[in-house]
TORPA-281563 format. One line per 10 residues: number of its first residue (from 1); for each residue x, y, z of N, C-alpha, C. Coordinates in steps of 0.001 Angstrom, whole numbers. Example, Ala and Ser with C-alpha at 12.3 -4.5 7.8 and 13.67 -1.06 7.14 Angstrom:
! residues 2
1) 13190:-5690:7800:12300:-4500:7800:13200:-3300:7800; 12850:-2250:7080:13670:-1060:7140:12900:30:7870
END
This chain:
! residues 297
1) 838:-1200:0:0:0:0:872:1248:0; 669:2154:-915:1479:3349:-1026:856:4510:-243; 1736:5401:217:1254:6595:905:497:7489:-64; -601:8051:403:-1360:9009:-409:-1068:10441:11; -160:10625:959:193:11960:1433:1459:12422:728; 1314:13394:-159:2440:14003:-861:3344:12977:-1540; 2783:12086:-2367:3637:11110:-3055:4474:11792:-4132; 5562:11152:-4594:6354:11736:-5689:5523:11821:-6966; 5724:12839:-7810:6581:14007:-7525:5963:14863:-6425; 6766:15178:-5429:6262:15870:-4259:5848:17308:-4590
11) 5105:17898:-3655:4752:19302:-3776:6026:20116:-4039; 5935:21064:-4921:7004:21958:-5371:7896:21322:-6431; 7748:20019:-6693:8666:19344:-7605:8069:18931:-8938; 6840:19319:-9224:6215:18949:-10492:6850:19732:-11650; 7044:19066:-12771:7577:19750:-13950:6462:20587:-14556; 6577:21901:-14415:5493:22791:-14820:5842:23632:-16034; 7143:23824:-16285:7597:24689:-17365:8708:24012:-18151; 8836:24400:-19399:10045:24122:-20156:11016:25241:-19804; 12069:24938:-19079:12964:25997:-18593:13741:26678:-19725; 13783:26081:-20890:14358:26714:-22088:15693:27388:-21775
21) 16598:26643:-21165:17889:27211:-20764:18682:27746:-21953; 18440:27193:-23127:19175:27652:-24311:18801:29077:-24705; 17709:29601:-24186:17271:30957:-24512:17807:32015:-23546; 18451:31610:-22471:18850:32564:-21429:19935:33538:-21895; 20678:33204:-22938:21733:34076:-23461:21280:34860:-24698; 20080:34612:-25145:19588:35235:-26375:18870:36537:-26026; 19613:37644:-25975:19056:38908:-25511:17972:39447:-26444; 18121:39198:-27738:17091:39654:-28673:15776:38927:-28419; 15860:37627:-28281:14658:36825:-28016:14053:37218:-26671; 14890:37386:-25653:14383:37752:-24326:13714:39119:-24355
31) 14312:40056:-25082:13704:41375:-25181:12327:41321:-25815; 12196:40505:-26841:10890:40330:-27483:9893:39698:-26518; 10341:38705:-25768:9439:38031:-24823:9029:38957:-23673; 9939:39803:-23219:9586:40730:-22126:8454:41669:-22533; 8393:41985:-23813:7364:42912:-24295:6168:42209:-24913; 6230:40904:-25065:5145:40142:-25699:3876:40255:-24849; 2763:40673:-25424:1525:40804:-24631:1092:39508:-23949; 1513:38346:-24495:1096:37062:-23923:2003:36588:-22792; 3138:37236:-22588:4072:36842:-21534:3413:36980:-20165; 3696:36028:-19288:3130:36024:-17935:4145:36555:-16922
41) 3643:37315:-15956:4486:37929:-14933:4088:37423:-13546; 5034:36805:-12854:4832:36421:-11455:5408:37558:-10622; 4535:38431:-10137:4938:39646:-9437:4895:39390:-7930; 6070:39388:-7299:6162:39012:-5897:6544:40183:-5019; 6002:40194:-3829:6325:41191:-2813:7265:40532:-1818; 8566:40788:-1947:9529:40049:-1136:9475:38586:-1528; 9195:37716:-537:9050:36285:-816:7590:35848:-764; 6681:36792:-699:5265:36470:-730:4829:36245:-2174; 3928:35286:-2373:3541:34888:-3725:2140:35397:-4060; 1875:35684:-5353:595:36277:-5759:-493:35233:-5984
51) -1535:35325:-5188:-2613:34334:-5196:-3948:35049:-5380; -4856:34390:-6071:-6217:34885:-6192:-7198:33758:-5955; -8470:34045:-6152:-9494:33024:-5988:-9943:32872:-4549; -10904:31961:-4314:-11415:31764:-2956:-10371:31135:-2038; -10557:31291:-747:-9601:30795:233:-9378:29288:116; -10445:28535:-192:-10310:27081:-246:-9898:26568:-1619; -9839:27440:-2613:-9403:27029:-3954:-8553:28140:-4576; -7415:28434:-3957:-6584:29527:-4473:-5927:29147:-5793; -5540:30152:-6552:-4825:29952:-7809:-3714:30993:-7924; -2656:30594:-8592:-1611:31538:-8939:-2175:32576:-9901
61) -1971:33855:-9587:-2375:34919:-10491:-1132:35554:-11091; -914:35281:-12360:228:35827:-13086:-310:36554:-14301; -492:37876:-14214:-1073:38611:-15334:-174:38576:-16564; -792:38699:-17711:-11:38862:-18928:559:40284:-18972; 1523:40463:-19845:2060:41811:-20056:943:42765:-20471; 36:42273:-21297:-1091:43115:-21720:-1950:43513:-20533; -2215:42567:-19614:-3045:42854:-18444:-2323:43773:-17461; -1001:43588:-17332:-234:44404:-16391:-2:45809:-16926; -107:45970:-18229:107:47285:-18815:1555:47711:-18878; 2463:46750:-18789:3890:47050:-18877:4656:45780:-19223
71) 5858:45912:-19792:6663:44726:-20067:7326:44199:-18801; 7892:43023:-18896:8709:42511:-17802:9932:43399:-17642; 10370:43605:-16399:11520:44459:-16137:12805:43893:-16711; 13798:44748:-16866:15069:44333:-17457:15744:43234:-16644; 15556:43238:-15319:16170:42221:-14459:15184:41129:-14054; 14017:41092:-14684:13068:40019:-14381:13683:38669:-14741; 13372:37663:-13962:13969:36336:-14140:13116:35515:-15101; 13741:35032:-16154:13047:34168:-17100:12916:32774:-16487; 11684:32341:-16256:11437:31033:-15663:11350:29931:-16711; 10770:30261:-17863:10626:29248:-18897:9406:29505:-19759
81) 9015:28470:-20485:7902:28543:-21424:6790:27597:-21013; 5576:28040:-21225:4410:27195:-20966:3357:27493:-22026; 2989:26469:-22776:2014:26635:-23857:2429:27763:-24798; 3727:27855:-25048:4241:28845:-25989:4484:30215:-25415; 4009:30497:-24215:4184:31818:-23602:5349:31799:-22612; 6100:32899:-22596:7195:33031:-21644:6657:33433:-20275; 7345:32956:-19227:7016:33320:-17846:8236:33974:-17205; 8007:35103:-16546:9065:35817:-15824:8625:36023:-14377; 9587:36013:-13472:9341:36359:-12070:10048:37662:-11770; 9406:38475:-10939:9952:39808:-10699:9583:40272:-9292
91) 10556:40875:-8620:10264:41534:-7341:9530:42826:-7645; 8293:42927:-7167:7465:44102:-7463:6714:44534:-6218; 7444:44955:-5175:6773:45366:-3931:5826:46523:-4175; 4622:46393:-3651:3624:47450:-3793:2820:47385:-5060; 3255:46561:-6012:2508:46433:-7267:1580:45230:-7159; 345:45465:-6831:-610:44381:-6594:-1713:44457:-7648; -1698:43547:-8608:-2768:43538:-9610:-4129:43309:-8957; -5203:43704:-9604:-6547:43497:-9042:-6803:42028:-8720; -7376:41792:-7536:-7736:40444:-7133:-6613:39627:-6540; -5423:40201:-6434:-4264:39463:-5930:-4078:39705:-4440
101) -3748:38662:-3725:-3277:38797:-2353:-1917:38096:-2266; -1007:38700:-1517:347:38158:-1380:423:37341:-95; 818:36061:-214:796:35161:931:2078:34337:969; 2317:33691:2096:3410:32726:2205:3050:31480:1396; 4005:30979:646:3732:29848:-237:3231:28620:526; 3833:28312:1655:3454:27090:2377:2021:27142:2891; 1473:28354:3029:104:28475:3542:-933:28045:2510; -539:27956:1237:-1503:27626:182:-1043:26479:-707; 164:25966:-503:767:25023:-1451:-98:23799:-1708; -696:23236:-662:-1472:22007:-836:-2837:22264:-1468
111) -3256:23510:-1522:-4532:23857:-2138:-4366:24244:-3604; -3142:24573:-3995:-2873:24964:-5367:-2743:23745:-6276; -3031:23891:-7569:-2639:22841:-8519:-1129:22620:-8413; -693:21380:-8595:715:21038:-8386:1647:21851:-9274; 1230:22113:-10521:2113:22863:-11409:2273:24309:-10951; 1225:24894:-10394:1319:26274:-9925:2187:26376:-8665; 2077:25406:-7774:2944:25396:-6593:4400:25280:-7012; 4671:24489:-8058:6041:24311:-8526:6597:25591:-9140; 5791:26296:-9914:6231:27557:-10512:6569:28564:-9410; 5730:28653:-8408:5962:29607:-7324:7182:29224:-6492
121) 7406:27938:-6296:8600:27492:-5569:9865:27887:-6323; 9848:27699:-7615:10966:28061:-8491:11230:29565:-8414; 10179:30353:-8555:10324:31806:-8504:10822:32262:-7135; 10270:31693:-6078:10653:32094:-4722:12128:31820:-4467; 12607:30641:-4855:13999:30283:-4617:14947:31226:-5357; 14632:31548:-6605:15502:32436:-7375:15498:33864:-6826; 14338:34367:-6471:14282:35724:-5936:14997:35822:-4593; 14893:34787:-3783:15625:34773:-2516:17125:34814:-2782; 17591:34017:-3736:19026:33992:-4060:19491:35373:-4522; 18749:36011:-5398:19126:37335:-5886:19176:38360:-4763
131) 18265:38246:-3813:18214:39236:-2733:19451:39189:-1843; 20224:38103:-1917:21390:37932:-1049:22711:37873:-1815; 22670:38118:-3110:23903:38030:-3894:24088:39258:-4789; 23750:40402:-4260:23882:41624:-5029:25313:42127:-5145; 26230:41568:-4348:27618:42028:-4347:28559:40844:-4510; 29655:41106:-5152:30647:40058:-5424:31288:39574:-4123; 31332:38265:-3875:31963:37766:-2656:33486:37874:-2697; 34033:38159:-3880:35481:38235:-4043:36022:39647:-3812; 35312:40666:-4357:35836:42037:-4251:34825:43048:-3730; 33561:42650:-3562:32553:43530:-2986:31861:44452:-3967
141) 32163:44340:-5259:31531:45175:-6273:30096:44733:-6521; 29209:45694:-6805:27831:45350:-7156:27826:44482:-8412; 27059:43399:-8382:27039:42460:-9498:25927:42803:-10489; 26068:42287:-11689:25104:42511:-12756:24291:41244:-12986; 22991:41407:-13217:22129:40265:-13527:22317:39899:-14996; 22615:38637:-15242:22833:38169:-16604:22126:36836:-16814; 22149:36371:-18051:21516:35106:-18428:20090:35024:-17891; 19363:36114:-18097:17943:36176:-17752:17672:35852:-16290; 18619:36270:-15425:18425:36067:-13998:19020:34803:-13446; 19764:34049:-14272:20352:32794:-13821:21850:32902:-13601
151) 22355:34129:-13536:23768:34377:-13248:23907:35817:-12780; 24836:36025:-11826:25226:37381:-11442:26726:37506:-11697; 27092:38540:-12434:28464:38712:-12890:29075:39950:-12257; 30328:39828:-11814:31050:40967:-11257:31780:41693:-12379; 31451:42961:-12626:32119:43701:-13702:33551:44102:-13353; 33939:43956:-12089:35273:44368:-11660:36288:43235:-11758; 35989:42091:-11140:36965:40988:-11125:36540:39792:-11966; 35320:39857:-12529:34895:38810:-13457:34306:37566:-12831; 34161:37525:-11509:33603:36336:-10852:32123:36192:-11203; 31731:34976:-11538:30334:34653:-11815:29740:33876:-10648
161) 28513:34215:-10301:27776:33466:-9286:26511:32898:-9915; 26287:31605:-9688:25094:30941:-10188:24159:30620:-9024; 22853:30575:-9283:21915:30225:-8209:22307:28917:-7529; 22256:28938:-6211:22735:27812:-5412:21580:27031:-4819; 21742:25723:-4783:20817:24851:-4062:21638:24041:-3063; 21205:24035:-1809:21940:23326:-760:21380:21920:-591; 22179:20864:-848:21677:19507:-651:21576:19154:832; 20482:18533:1192:20266:18095:2572:19651:16705:2552; 20088:15851:3461:19494:14530:3581:18399:14566:4637; 17398:13727:4443:16322:13590:5417:15976:12108:5474
171) 15870:11548:6681:15795:10090:6792:14807:9659:7870; 14018:8655:7523:13195:7976:8519:13950:6726:8962; 14333:6696:10226:15047:5552:10802:14025:4636:11469; 14099:3332:11154:13155:2377:11733:13907:1249:12434; 13197:649:13384:13699:-521:14113:12514:-1433:14339; 12347:-2416:13430:11178:-3279:13517:9897:-2484:13308; 9008:-2540:14297:7727:-1844:14217:7786:-427:14801; 9000:60:15012:9182:1398:15570:9866:2308:14553; 9512:3590:14599:10240:4592:13832:10717:5676:14784; 11788:6350:14385:12427:7348:15226:12075:8745:14725
181) 11466:9537:15587:11130:10920:15255:11687:11842:16338; 12100:13024:15920:12636:13979:16879:12065:15362:16644; 12360:16268:17551:11916:17650:17398:13056:18589:17779; 13125:19697:17055:14092:20738:17391:13352:21889:18059; 14119:22798:18610:13532:23918:19333:12698:24822:18422; 12994:24806:17134:12285:25723:16223:10944:25178:15744; 10637:23913:16040:9368:23323:15599:8203:23937:16362; 7037:23886:15746:5824:24293:16446:5566:23310:17579; 4863:23734:18624:4639:22852:19770:4027:21508:19356; 4594:20441:19896:4034:19105:19700:4459:18393:18445
191) 5201:19057:17555:5542:18420:16287:6845:17634:16380; 6821:16419:15838:7998:15565:15721:8162:15191:14244; 9411:15063:13815:9654:14807:12399:10839:13862:12224; 11134:13551:10970:12302:12757:10631:13561:13574:10866; 14703:12905:10903:15976:13586:11119:16518:14088:9783; 17224:15210:9825:17715:15814:8586:18960:16638:8872; 19731:16879:7809:20908:17721:7948:21540:18013:6599; 22325:19072:6552:22955:19484:5305:24207:18657:5022; 24445:18433:3743:25651:17741:3295:26836:18684:3467; 27895:18200:4101:29095:19000:4302:30096:18763:3172
201) 31030:19697:2964:32038:19498:1921:32788:18179:2113; 32996:17484:1008:33745:16232:1051:32946:15026:1495; 31623:15166:1645:30784:14054:2088:29951:13492:949; 29754:12179:983:28719:11570:163:27403:11666:919; 26303:11384:222:25007:11402:910:24970:10354:2014; 25548:9172:1733:25542:8098:2736:26336:8503:3982; 27463:9171:3773:28254:9619:4916:27507:10669:5733; 26790:11553:5037:26011:12575:5740:24923:11918:6590; 24232:10943:6018:23198:10238:6774:23761:9640:8056; 24849:8909:7913:25438:8235:9071:25861:9260:10120
211) 26536:10319:9670:27027:11329:10609:25902:12063:11314; 24905:12515:10551:23828:13317:11138:23045:12533:12189; 22699:11297:11868:21909:10501:12818:22735:10188:14061; 24001:9855:13857:24857:9558:15008:25057:10801:15865; 25262:11956:15250:25469:13184:16010:24222:13601:16769; 23071:13491:16124:21850:14038:16718:21248:13137:17781; 21264:11820:17548:20573:10919:18493:21422:9735:18940; 22680:9642:18493:23556:8582:18957:23234:7207:18409; 22579:7137:17272:22169:5862:16674:22989:5607:15414; 23442:4360:15247:24178:3956:14046:23213:3310:13061
221) 23132:3869:11865:22165:3361:10894:22793:2327:9967; 21911:1526:9358:22292:519:8378:21294:566:7221; 21671:-40:6112:20747:-280:4996:19998:976:4559; 20723:2060:4354:20077:3285:3877:19622:3108:2429; 18361:3454:2167:17775:3303:832:17172:4634:410; 17569:5097:-768:17023:6348:-1293:15565:6157:-1684; 14715:7160:-1354:13299:7068:-1692:12896:8096:-2758; 13207:9366:-2549:12834:10390:-3514:13428:11722:-3049; 13260:12756:-3875:13775:14073:-3512:12683:15122:-3666; 12911:16268:-3036:11941:17362:-3093:12664:18697:-3058
231) 12423:19565:-4052:12944:20927:-3924:12263:21612:-2742; 13030:22331:-1977:12503:22941:-748:12966:24393:-710; 12171:25297:-1281:12612:26687:-1447:12419:27533:-197; 12829:27002:962:12642:27710:2228:13958:27748:3017; 15060:28347:2526:14970:29151:1304:15417:28448:28; 16506:27616:69:17070:27125:-1190:17678:25743:-1015; 16895:24758:-690:17425:23430:-431:16849:22398:-1389; 17559:21293:-1502:17042:20095:-2153:17074:18987:-1116; 15896:18494:-738:15807:17453:282:15890:16083:-386; 16856:15280:55:17080:13946:-500:16624:12928:539
241) 15494:12269:243:14828:11439:1232:15301:10000:1240; 15523:9468:2449:16001:8100:2635:15194:7391:3714; 15239:6077:3662:14854:5216:4786:16106:4479:5233; 16217:4213:6526:17351:3455:7054:16893:2670:8270; 17612:1618:8568:17298:810:9745:18429:927:10764; 18143:502:11975:19157:455:13024:18834:-686:13973; 19866:-1173:14647:19665:-2152:15727:19816:-1497:17094; 20179:-199:17092:20347:532:18348:18986:987:18868; 18795:857:20149:17548:1309:20769:17756:2543:21633; 18875:2604:22331:19144:3707:23245:19489:4967:22465
251) 18893:6077:22863:19132:7357:22205:20017:8239:23089; 20969:8920:22467:21833:9888:23164:21725:11197:22377; 20959:12127:22895:20615:13325:22146:21675:14408:22273; 21874:15117:21166:22673:16332:21180:21733:17487:21488; 21798:18065:22686:20814:19086:23078:20875:20354:22229; 21981:20589:21541:22055:21759:20674:21307:21538:19365; 21103:20280:19000:20424:19960:17746:18994:19469:17956; 18804:18667:19002:17531:17973:19201:17005:18244:20603; 15776:18722:20659:15133:18960:21946:14626:17655:22556; 14121:16778:21691:13611:15482:22151:13561:14541:20960
261) 13663:13250:21209:13490:12217:20184:12931:10979:20861; 12082:10250:20128:11438:9067:20703:11208:8025:19620; 11061:6792:20087:10596:5703:19219:9072:5650:19279; 8443:5533:18115:6989:5431:18031:6621:4173:17250; 5557:3513:17662:5076:2356:16914:4097:2801:15834; 3880:1896:14864:2884:2187:13835:1515:2420:14458; 1164:1592:15428:-165:1712:16032:-351:3079:16682; 710:3612:17259:609:4924:17895:345:6038:16888; 890:5900:15683:864:6995:14725:-210:6861:13650; -772:5681:13497:-1702:5469:12385:-2980:6294:12503
271) -3539:6361:13672:-4813:7047:13865:-4562:8530:14146; -4932:9427:13207:-4672:10852:13423:-5301:11409:14684; -6413:10796:15124:-7101:11301:16308:-6410:10883:17601; -5548:9867:17534:-4947:9339:18755:-3429:9495:18800; -2858:10109:17816:-1401:10285:17803:-939:11086:19012; 151:10643:19646:652:11398:20802:1423:12654:20406; 1739:12785:19115:2486:13944:18637:1874:14433:17330; 2265:15646:16950:1865:16204:15665:2918:15849:14617; 2493:15334:13477:3424:15002:12402:3729:16248:11562; 4830:16210:10787:5163:17374:9951:4079:17656:8926
281) 4078:18869:8407:3039:19287:7473:3013:18408:6225; 1832:18228:5633:1697:17321:4490:2416:17769:3224; 2902:19014:3163:3642:19430:1970:5097:18979:1999; 5539:18337:3081:6951:18005:3245:7253:16563:2867; 8469:16317:2414:8908:14947:2147:9008:14162:3451; 9228:14856:4562:9241:14181:5860:7921:13475:6106; 6831:14155:5819:5516:13545:6033:5320:12343:5097; 5776:12467:3857:5682:11341:2929:6427:10124:3465; 7650:10313:3955:8435:9183:4448:7736:8485:5604; 7138:9262:6494:6426:8675:7637:5182:7938:7176
291) 4380:8580:6343:3128:7968:5894:3389:6729:5031; 4450:6752:4250:4798:5575:3453:5076:4376:4355; 5826:4606:5416:6129:3520:6362:4882:3058:7098; 4031:3995:7506:2794:3612:8189:1913:2759:7295; 1885:3061:5998:1016:2334:5078:1494:915:4814; 2721:609:5203:3254:-731:4945:2866:-1738:6023; 2355:-1270:7135:2056:-2171:8238:592:-2544:8339
END
């Protein structure tokens, strides 16, 4: 029995656009697309995303250039093509088209069509990256936006910066009919989740898994199996999901990383009305890993 909660392709990971990377250097083509009346504009206020429609059935609102009454800005980020039309994302604080409300993406992601959630995740991650890379890390000079928003170039020393994604592993550790869940200080009250951590320089994914679990809860894992991945634009991560087993039962927590961790049985977690803890939100790969394991018993 497969999990029905956020199965692959996970939320934010649906292929929604042809990214048309070969067009990012074609300034003539991009200029034409920026002014094309059919071009769509994802106009964001900071990291808030533009949504319309009723509260229970929200939709991405991306006006055309014709509807917005202006072309895409010179530094607008080319996201790709959809049904022949170009899509651009742009920071446009204070510019709110009629019927649009600006909201946090996670507050509406599960209510949006999967392709729209993916487009907004893509736009959010790129705009966040641009907001923090306006200056060259080598010499401090203001950088220039190039390749339709997919590169920042230093005109002084020539250093190029490309949008970054941070790889992170996330793992559900099991021991027979038990799974291991923990909580950090930053979680909402009552929530427990799978263990996770960023890949360090010089590490393989398997080494990161072993190190993170051992550091956080003192457990040695075995038989790590890759399950799936999820882009996680909060702000710029790629979550690589695994299952692993262990023969260790005793937990030794790192108090700087983990506030609490416990073993839970399937029976404890299966019934949403009787769970002793709150599980992670359904838009996360963490929730998928847990629900997948619960569905197997």
